[in-house]
N, C-alpha and C positions, 0 to 999 in steps of 0.2 A: 603433541601435535593434535589439533582438533579434527574430529571426523566430519565436521560440517563443511560442505563444499562452499567455496568463496561466494558463489552466486546466491546462496541462501542468506548470507549475512545482511544484505540490504533489506530483505523482506522481514527478517526477524527484528532488526533495529527499527525500521520505520513502523512496523506493526506495534511494537512496544511503545514508541513515542505517540502514536495515534491513540492507543488505549489510555495512556497517561494524560494526554491532552483532553480527551473526552471527559475523563474523571475530573480534571482541573476545571473544565468549563462548567461541570455540574456543581462542584464545590464552591466556585467563585461567584457564579451567576445563577445557580439553580436551574441550569438548562438541561432538562431531561433529554432533549434531542441530541445535545452534544454527547451525553453519556451513551445513548443508544448507538449513535453513528460511530463514535469512537470505539465502542466495543465490537460493533459489526465489522467495520473496515479493518480495525486492528487485528481482529480474529482471522479475517480472510487472509491478510498478509502473513500473519504468523503461520496459518495453515498452509499457505503456499510454500513457506520455508520448510515446513515439515515434509511436504510432498517432494521437494527438491532433495532433501536429505535422504528420503527413501527411494531415490533413483527414479522418480517420476518427474524428471526435469521439465519436459515439454509442458505437461499439464500444470505443474506448479507455476511455471512462468506465465502460462496462459491465464491462470486464476489471478496472479498478481498484476498482470497487464490490465485485466478488466477492472479489478478492484481499485487500483491506483488511478486508472484513467477516469473512472466514475467519480472518485474522490476529487481529482483535479478539476473536472468539469463543474461539479457542484460547488466546490469552494472557490473556484475561479469566478463563477457567476456571482457568488456572495461578495467576493472582493470587489467586483465591478460595481455592485450596487451600493456597498458601504464605503468603499475607498479606504478601508482600514487593512493594513498589511497583516496585523496580528489579530487573530490567528489565520484568517481566511487566505490571505495572500501567501503566507508561508506554507500552509498546507497545500495550496494549489501548485506552488513551485515544486515542493517536494514530491507531490503526487505526479506531476508531469515528468519530472526526472526519473522517478521510479517506473512510470509507464514506459518511457522510452527505453530504459535499460532492460526491463523485462521483455519488451517486445523484441529487442535485438537478441536476447538470450533465448527466447521462445523460437525464433527463427533459426538460431544456431542448433537447437535440439529437435527441430521439426523432423518427423519421420520422412524418410525418402519416398518419393513417388513410386519407386519400384517395389515397395513392400506391399 
């Protein structure tokens, strides 16, 4: 049985996919921006998963909400201008889903106002 909480799996998985996607964008098109953005946002998502594993659930989900929301907005804007689903539309949809999930989990783990 894994010691990784279920809520961290999304962030580890999406973070890995984003890092790989950024590397693929660099290899196929020579896009340095894809490489940098993929490494940055992928690392933030993986880092949020690590925070969740280390029992910092609220802050881990907060980080993932911000990272995935920013990713969704940026790639959503790119999708609207290019009308190409791959990769911008796919990343925007995945980012929006991850943002919604992490926002819900962040609220589930929010410290009580009594503390």
